[in-house]
ChimeraX commands (.cxc) that place a marker at each C-alpha (Angstrom):
marker #1 position -0.02,0.04,-0.09 radius 0.5
marker #1 position 2.89,2.44,0.82 radius 0.5
marker #1 position 4.01,2.38,-2.95 radius 0.5
marker #1 position 0.49,2.93,-3.72 radius 0.5
marker #1 position -0.06,5.96,-1.57 radius 0.5
marker #1 position 3.57,6.84,-3.26 radius 0.5
marker #1 position 1.82,6.92,-6.61 radius 0.5
marker #1 position -0.93,8.80,-5.62 radius 0.5
marker #1 position 0.93,11.33,-4.81 radius 0.5
marker #1 position 2.72,11.48,-8.01 radius 0.5
marker #1 position 0.10,11.27,-10.18 radius 0.5
marker #1 position -1.70,13.90,-7.72 radius 0.5
marker #1 position 1.17,16.59,-8.76 radius 0.5
marker #1 position 0.80,15.84,-12.43 radius 0.5
marker #1 position -3.33,16.47,-12.04 radius 0.5
marker #1 position -2.36,19.74,-10.63 radius 0.5
marker #1 position 0.10,20.32,-13.14 radius 0.5
marker #1 position -2.69,19.32,-16.01 radius 0.5
marker #1 position -5.29,21.66,-13.71 radius 0.5
marker #1 position -3.19,24.69,-13.53 radius 0.5
marker #1 position -2.45,24.28,-17.79 radius 0.5
marker #1 position -6.14,26.25,-17.51 radius 0.5
marker #1 position -5.43,28.71,-15.12 radius 0.5
marker #1 position -4.40,32.45,-15.86 radius 0.5
marker #1 position -1.10,33.11,-14.18 radius 0.5
marker #1 position -2.68,35.17,-11.57 radius 0.5
marker #1 position -4.71,31.68,-10.78 radius 0.5
marker #1 position -1.33,29.85,-10.26 radius 0.5
marker #1 position 0.44,32.27,-8.10 radius 0.5
marker #1 position -2.16,32.62,-5.71 radius 0.5
marker #1 position -2.66,29.08,-5.27 radius 0.5
marker #1 position 0.99,29.06,-5.09 radius 0.5
marker #1 position 1.18,31.56,-2.43 radius 0.5
marker #1 position -1.69,29.96,-0.74 radius 0.5
marker #1 position -0.10,26.81,-0.57 radius 0.5
marker #1 position 2.96,28.22,0.98 radius 0.5
marker #1 position 0.79,29.93,3.87 radius 0.5
marker #1 position -1.01,26.91,4.53 radius 0.5
marker #1 position 2.08,24.69,4.91 radius 0.5
marker #1 position 3.63,27.54,7.01 radius 0.5
marker #1 position 6.49,28.32,4.54 radius 0.5
marker #1 position 5.03,31.87,4.83 radius 0.5
marker #1 position 4.31,31.82,8.65 radius 0.5
marker #1 position 1.87,34.66,9.79 radius 0.5
marker #1 position 3.48,37.86,10.04 radius 0.5
marker #1 position 5.79,37.00,7.08 radius 0.5
marker #1 position 6.02,40.54,4.58 radius 0.5
marker #1 position 5.22,39.58,1.28 radius 0.5
marker #1 position 7.52,41.70,-0.72 radius 0.5
marker #1 position 6.21,41.58,-4.37 radius 0.5
marker #1 position 9.68,41.58,-5.84 radius 0.5
marker #1 position 11.19,39.00,-3.91 radius 0.5
marker #1 position 8.17,36.34,-4.88 radius 0.5
marker #1 position 8.28,36.88,-8.30 radius 0.5
marker #1 position 11.92,36.08,-8.61 radius 0.5
marker #1 position 11.04,33.42,-6.45 radius 0.5
marker #1 position 8.12,32.27,-8.97 radius 0.5
marker #1 position 9.88,33.24,-11.56 radius 0.5
marker #1 position 7.32,35.56,-13.27 radius 0.5
marker #1 position 7.12,39.03,-13.27 radius 0.5
marker #1 position 5.94,41.47,-10.69 radius 0.5
marker #1 position 2.46,41.85,-12.11 radius 0.5
marker #1 position 1.02,39.04,-11.35 radius 0.5
marker #1 position 2.16,38.56,-7.67 radius 0.5
marker #1 position 0.90,42.09,-7.22 radius 0.5
marker #1 position -3.02,41.14,-8.43 radius 0.5
marker #1 position -2.59,37.47,-6.66 radius 0.5
marker #1 position -1.45,39.21,-2.93 radius 0.5
marker #1 position -4.63,41.71,-3.84 radius 0.5
marker #1 position -6.99,38.45,-3.71 radius 0.5
marker #1 position -5.33,37.13,-1.15 radius 0.5
marker #1 position -5.54,40.32,1.09 radius 0.5
marker #1 position -9.63,40.79,-0.19 radius 0.5
marker #1 position -9.88,36.86,0.98 radius 0.5
marker #1 position -8.36,38.05,4.54 radius 0.5
marker #1 position -5.43,36.01,4.23 radius 0.5
marker #1 position -3.40,38.73,4.10 radius 0.5
marker #1 position -3.39,41.93,5.31 radius 0.5
marker #1 position -2.07,45.64,5.05 radius 0.5
marker #1 position 0.07,46.96,7.48 radius 0.5
marker #1 position -0.40,50.76,8.10 radius 0.5
marker #1 position 3.09,51.50,5.94 radius 0.5
marker #1 position 1.31,49.69,3.19 radius 0.5
marker #1 position 3.04,46.27,3.65 radius 0.5
marker #1 position 1.26,42.88,3.02 radius 0.5
marker #1 position 1.79,40.70,5.55 radius 0.5
marker #1 position 0.27,37.04,6.30 radius 0.5
marker #1 position -2.27,37.16,8.99 radius 0.5
marker #1 position -1.73,35.34,11.74 radius 0.5
marker #1 position -3.39,32.17,11.74 radius 0.5
marker #1 position -3.73,32.11,8.11 radius 0.5
marker #1 position -2.29,28.48,7.78 radius 0.5
marker #1 position -5.71,27.46,9.45 radius 0.5
marker #1 position -7.52,28.68,6.24 radius 0.5
marker #1 position -8.38,25.34,4.80 radius 0.5
marker #1 position -9.80,24.34,8.47 radius 0.5
marker #1 position -11.56,27.31,8.63 radius 0.5
marker #1 position -13.19,26.88,5.24 radius 0.5
marker #1 position -13.56,23.49,6.22 radius 0.5
marker #1 position -15.83,24.43,9.56 radius 0.5
marker #1 position -18.02,26.99,7.18 radius 0.5
marker #1 position -18.54,23.94,5.00 radius 0.5
marker #1 position -20.32,22.39,8.70 radius 0.5
marker #1 position -22.48,25.02,8.84 radius 0.5
marker #1 position -23.84,25.25,5.27 radius 0.5
marker #1 position -23.77,22.34,3.51 radius 0.5
marker #1 position -25.80,20.02,5.68 radius 0.5
marker #1 position -28.69,22.39,5.27 radius 0.5
marker #1 position -28.11,22.74,1.91 radius 0.5
marker #1 position -28.36,18.92,1.42 radius 0.5
marker #1 position -31.74,18.87,3.54 radius 0.5
marker #1 position -33.24,21.75,1.27 radius 0.5
marker #1 position -31.77,19.83,-1.91 radius 0.5
marker #1 position -33.24,16.77,-1.16 radius 0.5
marker #1 position -36.80,18.57,-2.06 radius 0.5
marker #1 position -35.72,20.58,-4.80 radius 0.5
marker #1 position -33.22,18.44,-7.49 radius 0.5
marker #1 position -34.49,17.46,-10.18 radius 0.5
marker #1 position -34.83,13.90,-11.66 radius 0.5
marker #1 position -32.36,14.11,-14.48 radius 0.5
marker #1 position -29.43,15.77,-12.01 radius 0.5
marker #1 position -29.79,12.82,-10.19 radius 0.5
marker #1 position -29.24,10.40,-13.42 radius 0.5
marker #1 position -26.14,12.31,-14.01 radius 0.5
marker #1 position -24.68,12.36,-10.23 radius 0.5
marker #1 position -25.81,8.34,-10.19 radius 0.5
marker #1 position -23.53,7.58,-13.75 radius 0.5
marker #1 position -20.52,9.71,-12.23 radius 0.5
marker #1 position -20.78,7.49,-8.92 radius 0.5
marker #1 position -21.26,4.18,-11.22 radius 0.5
marker #1 position -17.82,5.54,-13.24 radius 0.5
marker #1 position -16.29,5.66,-9.88 radius 0.5
marker #1 position -17.76,2.56,-8.07 radius 0.5
marker #1 position -15.81,0.74,-10.75 radius 0.5
marker #1 position -12.71,2.37,-10.47 radius 0.5
marker #1 position -12.80,1.17,-7.30 radius 0.5
marker #1 position -13.92,-2.26,-7.66 radius 0.5
marker #1 position -10.89,-2.60,-10.51 radius 0.5
marker #1 position -8.46,-1.81,-8.22 radius 0.5
marker #1 position -9.54,-4.03,-5.56 radius 0.5
marker #1 position -9.67,-6.60,-8.16 radius 0.5
marker #1 position -5.71,-6.02,-8.90 radius 0.5
marker #1 position -5.52,-3.22,-11.74 radius 0.5
marker #1 position -3.26,-0.84,-9.43 radius 0.5
marker #1 position -1.37,0.53,-12.42 radius 0.5
marker #1 position -0.53,3.84,-12.70 radius 0.5
marker #1 position -3.10,4.74,-15.65 radius 0.5
marker #1 position -5.94,3.01,-13.82 radius 0.5
marker #1 position -5.08,5.12,-10.35 radius 0.5
marker #1 position -4.66,8.37,-12.25 radius 0.5
marker #1 position -8.53,7.46,-13.51 radius 0.5
marker #1 position -9.63,6.64,-10.65 radius 0.5
marker #1 position -8.37,9.63,-8.83 radius 0.5
marker #1 position -9.42,12.23,-11.97 radius 0.5
marker #1 position -13.54,10.15,-11.64 radius 0.5
marker #1 position -13.11,10.64,-8.06 radius 0.5
marker #1 position -12.56,14.21,-7.87 radius 0.5
marker #1 position -14.59,15.06,-10.41 radius 0.5
marker #1 position -17.84,13.40,-8.51 radius 0.5
marker #1 position -16.71,15.16,-4.93 radius 0.5
marker #1 position -17.36,18.45,-7.07 radius 0.5
marker #1 position -20.41,17.23,-9.29 radius 0.5
marker #1 position -22.43,16.35,-6.14 radius 0.5
marker #1 position -21.56,19.18,-3.72 radius 0.5
marker #1 position -21.60,21.97,-6.39 radius 0.5
marker #1 position -25.13,20.12,-7.60 radius 0.5
marker #1 position -26.82,20.27,-3.69 radius 0.5
marker #1 position -25.63,24.14,-3.56 radius 0.5
marker #1 position -27.07,24.95,-7.12 radius 0.5
marker #1 position -30.35,23.06,-5.90 radius 0.5
marker #1 position -30.20,23.80,-2.37 radius 0.5
marker #1 position -33.23,27.05,-2.81 radius 0.5
marker #1 position -31.34,29.72,-1.20 radius 0.5
marker #1 position -28.91,31.94,-3.08 radius 0.5
marker #1 position -26.84,33.28,-0.79 radius 0.5
marker #1 position -26.16,29.84,0.75 radius 0.5
marker #1 position -25.16,28.77,-2.71 radius 0.5
marker #1 position -22.73,31.24,-3.56 radius 0.5
marker #1 position -21.40,30.73,-0.29 radius 0.5
marker #1 position -20.89,27.13,-0.88 radius 0.5
marker #1 position -19.36,28.08,-4.33 radius 0.5
marker #1 position -16.73,30.40,-2.76 radius 0.5
marker #1 position -15.78,27.67,-0.74 radius 0.5
marker #1 position -14.93,25.21,-2.83 radius 0.5
marker #1 position -13.03,27.79,-4.80 radius 0.5
marker #1 position -9.99,26.53,-2.38 radius 0.5
marker #1 position -10.97,22.70,-3.15 radius 0.5
marker #1 position -8.09,23.08,-5.87 radius 0.5
marker #1 position -6.09,24.06,-3.16 radius 0.5
marker #1 position -7.03,21.23,-0.93 radius 0.5
marker #1 position -6.33,18.57,-3.69 radius 0.5
marker #1 position -3.13,19.85,-4.13 radius 0.5
marker #1 position -1.72,20.32,-1.12 radius 0.5
marker #1 position -2.88,16.45,0.31 radius 0.5
marker #1 position -2.87,13.22,-1.65 radius 0.5
marker #1 position -5.95,11.33,-2.40 radius 0.5
marker #1 position -5.04,7.97,-1.24 radius 0.5
marker #1 position -7.21,4.77,-2.24 radius 0.5
marker #1 position -8.37,4.76,1.47 radius 0.5
marker #1 position -9.96,8.46,1.14 radius 0.5
marker #1 position -11.54,7.96,-1.99 radius 0.5
marker #1 position -12.83,4.73,-1.00 radius 0.5
marker #1 position -14.43,6.08,2.20 radius 0.5
marker #1 position -15.22,9.22,0.34 radius 0.5
marker #1 position -17.15,6.89,-2.29 radius 0.5
marker #1 position -19.07,5.40,0.30 radius 0.5
marker #1 position -20.20,8.69,1.93 radius 0.5
marker #1 position -21.21,10.22,-1.33 radius 0.5
marker #1 position -23.14,6.90,-2.31 radius 0.5
marker #1 position -25.18,7.49,1.20 radius 0.5
marker #1 position -25.71,11.14,0.33 radius 0.5
marker #1 position -27.08,10.71,-2.84 radius 0.5
marker #1 position -29.56,8.08,-2.11 radius 0.5
marker #1 position -31.18,10.21,0.69 radius 0.5
marker #1 position -31.48,13.12,-2.49 radius 0.5
marker #1 position -32.88,10.35,-4.61 radius 0.5
marker #1 position -35.13,8.87,-1.63 radius 0.5
marker #1 position -36.49,12.95,-0.75 radius 0.5
marker #1 position -35.15,12.28,2.80 radius 0.5
marker #1 position -33.88,15.72,4.13 radius 0.5
marker #1 position -33.05,14.86,7.66 radius 0.5
marker #1 position -31.01,11.98,6.32 radius 0.5
marker #1 position -29.35,14.19,3.54 radius 0.5
marker #1 position -28.15,16.70,6.50 radius 0.5
marker #1 position -26.94,13.88,8.71 radius 0.5
marker #1 position -25.03,12.22,5.74 radius 0.5
marker #1 position -23.42,15.34,4.98 radius 0.5
marker #1 position -22.31,16.04,8.69 radius 0.5
marker #1 position -20.80,12.59,8.65 radius 0.5
marker #1 position -19.20,13.09,5.08 radius 0.5
marker #1 position -17.29,16.26,6.31 radius 0.5
marker #1 position -16.36,15.03,9.73 radius 0.5
marker #1 position -14.92,11.55,8.07 radius 0.5
marker #1 position -12.85,13.78,5.54 radius 0.5
marker #1 position -11.35,15.97,8.13 radius 0.5
marker #1 position -10.54,13.04,10.01 radius 0.5
marker #1 position -9.15,11.09,6.95 radius 0.5
marker #1 position -6.63,13.92,6.73 radius 0.5
marker #1 position -3.64,13.29,8.04 radius 0.5
marker #1 position -2.30,16.96,7.72 radius 0.5
marker #1 position -4.88,19.02,10.34 radius 0.5
marker #1 position -4.07,21.96,8.20 radius 0.5
marker #1 position -5.32,20.38,4.99 radius 0.5
marker #1 position -8.82,19.51,4.75 radius 0.5
marker link #1:1,2 radius 0.2
marker link #1:2,3 radius 0.2
marker link #1:3,4 radius 0.2
marker link #1:4,5 radius 0.2
marker link #1:5,6 radius 0.2
marker link #1:6,7 radius 0.2
marker link #1:7,8 radius 0.2
marker link #1:8,9 radius 0.2
marker link #1:9,10 radius 0.2
marker link #1:10,11 radius 0.2
marker link #1:11,12 radius 0.2
marker link #1:12,13 radius 0.2
marker link #1:13,14 radius 0.2
marker link #1:14,15 radius 0.2
marker link #1:15,16 radius 0.2
marker link #1:16,17 radius 0.2
marker link #1:17,18 radius 0.2
marker link #1:18,19 radius 0.2
marker link #1:19,20 radius 0.2
marker link #1:20,21 radius 0.2
marker link #1:21,22 radius 0.2
marker link #1:22,23 radius 0.2
marker link #1:23,24 radius 0.2
marker link #1:24,25 radius 0.2
marker link #1:25,26 radius 0.2
marker link #1:26,27 radius 0.2
marker link #1:27,28 radius 0.2
marker link #1:28,29 radius 0.2
marker link #1:29,30 radius 0.2
marker link #1:30,31 radius 0.2
marker link #1:31,32 radius 0.2
marker link #1:32,33 radius 0.2
marker link #1:33,34 radius 0.2
marker link #1:34,35 radius 0.2
marker link #1:35,36 radius 0.2
marker link #1:36,37 radius 0.2
marker link #1:37,38 radius 0.2
marker link #1:38,39 radius 0.2
marker link #1:39,40 radius 0.2
marker link #1:40,41 radius 0.2
marker link #1:41,42 radius 0.2
marker link #1:42,43 radius 0.2
marker link #1:43,44 radius 0.2
marker link #1:44,45 radius 0.2
marker link #1:45,46 radius 0.2
marker link #1:46,47 radius 0.2
marker link #1:47,48 radius 0.2
marker link #1:48,49 radius 0.2
marker link #1:49,50 radius 0.2
marker link #1:50,51 radius 0.2
marker link #1:51,52 radius 0.2
marker link #1:52,53 radius 0.2
marker link #1:53,54 radius 0.2
marker link #1:54,55 radius 0.2
marker link #1:55,56 radius 0.2
marker link #1:56,57 radius 0.2
marker link #1:57,58 radius 0.2
marker link #1:58,59 radius 0.2
marker link #1:59,60 radius 0.2
marker link #1:60,61 radius 0.2
marker link #1:61,62 radius 0.2
marker link #1:62,63 radius 0.2
marker link #1:63,64 radius 0.2
marker link #1:64,65 radius 0.2
marker link #1:65,66 radius 0.2
marker link #1:66,67 radius 0.2
marker link #1:67,68 radius 0.2
marker link #1:68,69 radius 0.2
marker link #1:69,70 radius 0.2
marker link #1:70,71 radius 0.2
marker link #1:71,72 radius 0.2
marker link #1:72,73 radius 0.2
marker link #1:73,74 radius 0.2
marker link #1:74,75 radius 0.2
marker link #1:75,76 radius 0.2
marker link #1:76,77 radius 0.2
marker link #1:77,78 radius 0.2
marker link #1:78,79 radius 0.2
marker link #1:79,80 radius 0.2
marker link #1:80,81 radius 0.2
marker link #1:81,82 radius 0.2
marker link #1:82,83 radius 0.2
marker link #1:83,84 radius 0.2
marker link #1:84,85 radius 0.2
marker link #1:85,86 radius 0.2
marker link #1:86,87 radius 0.2
marker link #1:87,88 radius 0.2
marker link #1:88,89 radius 0.2
marker link #1:89,90 radius 0.2
marker link #1:90,91 radius 0.2
marker link #1:91,92 radius 0.2
marker link #1:92,93 radius 0.2
marker link #1:93,94 radius 0.2
marker link #1:94,95 radius 0.2
marker link #1:95,96 radius 0.2
marker link #1:96,97 radius 0.2
marker link #1:97,98 radius 0.2
marker link #1:98,99 radius 0.2
marker link #1:99,100 radius 0.2
marker link #1:100,101 radius 0.2
marker link #1:101,102 radius 0.2
marker link #1:102,103 radius 0.2
marker link #1:103,104 radius 0.2
marker link #1:104,105 radius 0.2
marker link #1:105,106 radius 0.2
marker link #1:106,107 radius 0.2
marker link #1:107,108 radius 0.2
marker link #1:108,109 radius 0.2
marker link #1:109,110 radius 0.2
marker link #1:110,111 radius 0.2
marker link #1:111,112 radius 0.2
marker link #1:112,113 radius 0.2
marker link #1:113,114 radius 0.2
marker link #1:114,115 radius 0.2
marker link #1:115,116 radius 0.2
marker link #1:116,117 radius 0.2
marker link #1:117,118 radius 0.2
marker link #1:118,119 radius 0.2
marker link #1:119,120 radius 0.2
marker link #1:120,121 radius 0.2
marker link #1:121,122 radius 0.2
marker link #1:122,123 radius 0.2
marker link #1:123,124 radius 0.2
marker link #1:124,125 radius 0.2
marker link #1:125,126 radius 0.2
marker link #1:126,127 radius 0.2
marker link #1:127,128 radius 0.2
marker link #1:128,129 radius 0.2
marker link #1:129,130 radius 0.2
marker link #1:130,131 radius 0.2
marker link #1:131,132 radius 0.2
marker link #1:132,133 radius 0.2
marker link #1:133,134 radius 0.2
marker link #1:134,135 radius 0.2
marker link #1:135,136 radius 0.2
marker link #1:136,137 radius 0.2
marker link #1:137,138 radius 0.2
marker link #1:138,139 radius 0.2
marker link #1:139,140 radius 0.2
marker link #1:140,141 radius 0.2
marker link #1:141,142 radius 0.2
marker link #1:142,143 radius 0.2
marker link #1:143,144 radius 0.2
marker link #1:144,145 radius 0.2
marker link #1:145,146 radius 0.2
marker link #1:146,147 radius 0.2
marker link #1:147,148 radius 0.2
marker link #1:148,149 radius 0.2
marker link #1:149,150 radius 0.2
marker link #1:150,151 radius 0.2
marker link #1:151,152 radius 0.2
marker link #1:152,153 radius 0.2
marker link #1:153,154 radius 0.2
marker link #1:154,155 radius 0.2
marker link #1:155,156 radius 0.2
marker link #1:156,157 radius 0.2
marker link #1:157,158 radius 0.2
marker link #1:158,159 radius 0.2
marker link #1:159,160 radius 0.2
marker link #1:160,161 radius 0.2
marker link #1:161,162 radius 0.2
marker link #1:162,163 radius 0.2
marker link #1:163,164 radius 0.2
marker link #1:164,165 radius 0.2
marker link #1:165,166 radius 0.2
marker link #1:166,167 radius 0.2
marker link #1:167,168 radius 0.2
marker link #1:168,169 radius 0.2
marker link #1:169,170 radius 0.2
marker link #1:170,171 radius 0.2
marker link #1:171,172 radius 0.2
marker link #1:172,173 radius 0.2
marker link #1:173,174 radius 0.2
marker link #1:174,175 radius 0.2
marker link #1:175,176 radius 0.2
marker link #1:176,177 radius 0.2
marker link #1:177,178 radius 0.2
marker link #1:178,179 radius 0.2
marker link #1:179,180 radius 0.2
marker link #1:180,181 radius 0.2
marker link #1:181,182 radius 0.2
marker link #1:182,183 radius 0.2
marker link #1:183,184 radius 0.2
marker link #1:184,185 radius 0.2
marker link #1:185,186 radius 0.2
marker link #1:186,187 radius 0.2
marker link #1:187,188 radius 0.2
marker link #1:188,189 radius 0.2
marker link #1:189,190 radius 0.2
marker link #1:190,191 radius 0.2
marker link #1:191,192 radius 0.2
marker link #1:192,193 radius 0.2
marker link #1:193,194 radius 0.2
marker link #1:194,195 radius 0.2
marker link #1:195,196 radius 0.2
marker link #1:196,197 radius 0.2
marker link #1:197,198 radius 0.2
marker link #1:198,199 radius 0.2
marker link #1:199,200 radius 0.2
marker link #1:200,201 radius 0.2
marker link #1:201,202 radius 0.2
marker link #1:202,203 radius 0.2
marker link #1:203,204 radius 0.2
marker link #1:204,205 radius 0.2
marker link #1:205,206 radius 0.2
marker link #1:206,207 radius 0.2
marker link #1:207,208 radius 0.2
marker link #1:208,209 radius 0.2
marker link #1:209,210 radius 0.2
marker link #1:210,211 radius 0.2
marker link #1:211,212 radius 0.2
marker link #1:212,213 radius 0.2
marker link #1:213,214 radius 0.2
marker link #1:214,215 radius 0.2
marker link #1:215,216 radius 0.2
marker link #1:216,217 radius 0.2
marker link #1:217,218 radius 0.2
marker link #1:218,219 radius 0.2
marker link #1:219,220 radius 0.2
marker link #1:220,221 radius 0.2
marker link #1:221,222 radius 0.2
marker link #1:222,223 radius 0.2
marker link #1:223,224 radius 0.2
marker link #1:224,225 radius 0.2
marker link #1:225,226 radius 0.2
marker link #1:226,227 radius 0.2
marker link #1:227,228 radius 0.2
marker link #1:228,229 radius 0.2
marker link #1:229,230 radius 0.2
marker link #1:230,231 radius 0.2
marker link #1:231,232 radius 0.2
marker link #1:232,233 radius 0.2
marker link #1:233,234 radius 0.2
marker link #1:234,235 radius 0.2
marker link #1:235,236 radius 0.2
marker link #1:236,237 radius 0.2
marker link #1:237,238 radius 0.2
marker link #1:238,239 radius 0.2
marker link #1:239,240 radius 0.2
marker link #1:240,241 radius 0.2
marker link #1:241,242 radius 0.2
marker link #1:242,243 radius 0.2
marker link #1:243,244 radius 0.2
view
C-alpha cells in the first residue's frame, strides 16, 4: 500500500500540473502563495515583497501584485499602515476554517436540495458514481497500474465537485449557494496540498453514495446527517490537520 500511496502522490502532482494549464498566471501565483501559507512556509507575520516573490516564482511582478490583492480581499493577507502586505496570523488554518464553514452550510443545503433536485440531475450524478465505483472495484481486483489510479483519482475528484456543487445549485437559497461555491473555490488548493489515497477515495465514495441515496429518496433529514458525517469523516482522514 505504501507504493500505491506514493504513486497517488505523484499522480496528484501530475493532475495539479494539468489543472494549472487551464489557470491564468494570476490564478497560478495565487494558488502557489496560498499553498506556501498553509504549509507554514510563509508563517503569520511574514512580509510579502512582490519583487522577491516574483523572483522566487520566476514570473513578472504584475501577477504577484494581483495575486496578493486577491489574498488580501480574502483576508489571508493584511496590509499594514506602512502599506506592506503581511500574512495574517493564523492564516495557515485557512482550509480548516473553510471546512468549518462548510459544516455550517452544507448539511442545511443538502436538506433543502433533497426537495428540489431534479431527476435529470440525480441521473447524471448516479452515472458518475457508477463510474467511480467501477474504478474502485477494478482497483480491488488487482489493477493498480498508474493509468488506472490516475483514472480513479480524476473520476473521484470530478464526482466530488459534481455532487457538492449540485447540492449548492438546488438548495434554493442563493446566498447559501454562493457561499458554498466560494468555499469550493479553494478545493483545488486542498487537492494540491494533500494526496488522495485509495482509502480516502473509497471512504469518500461510500459517504457520497449514502448522501446521493438520501437525495433520491427526498429524505431531507438523512441528507443533512449524511452530509455532516461525510464532512467530519473527510476531516478525520486527513493526516495533516491543516489540510481538509
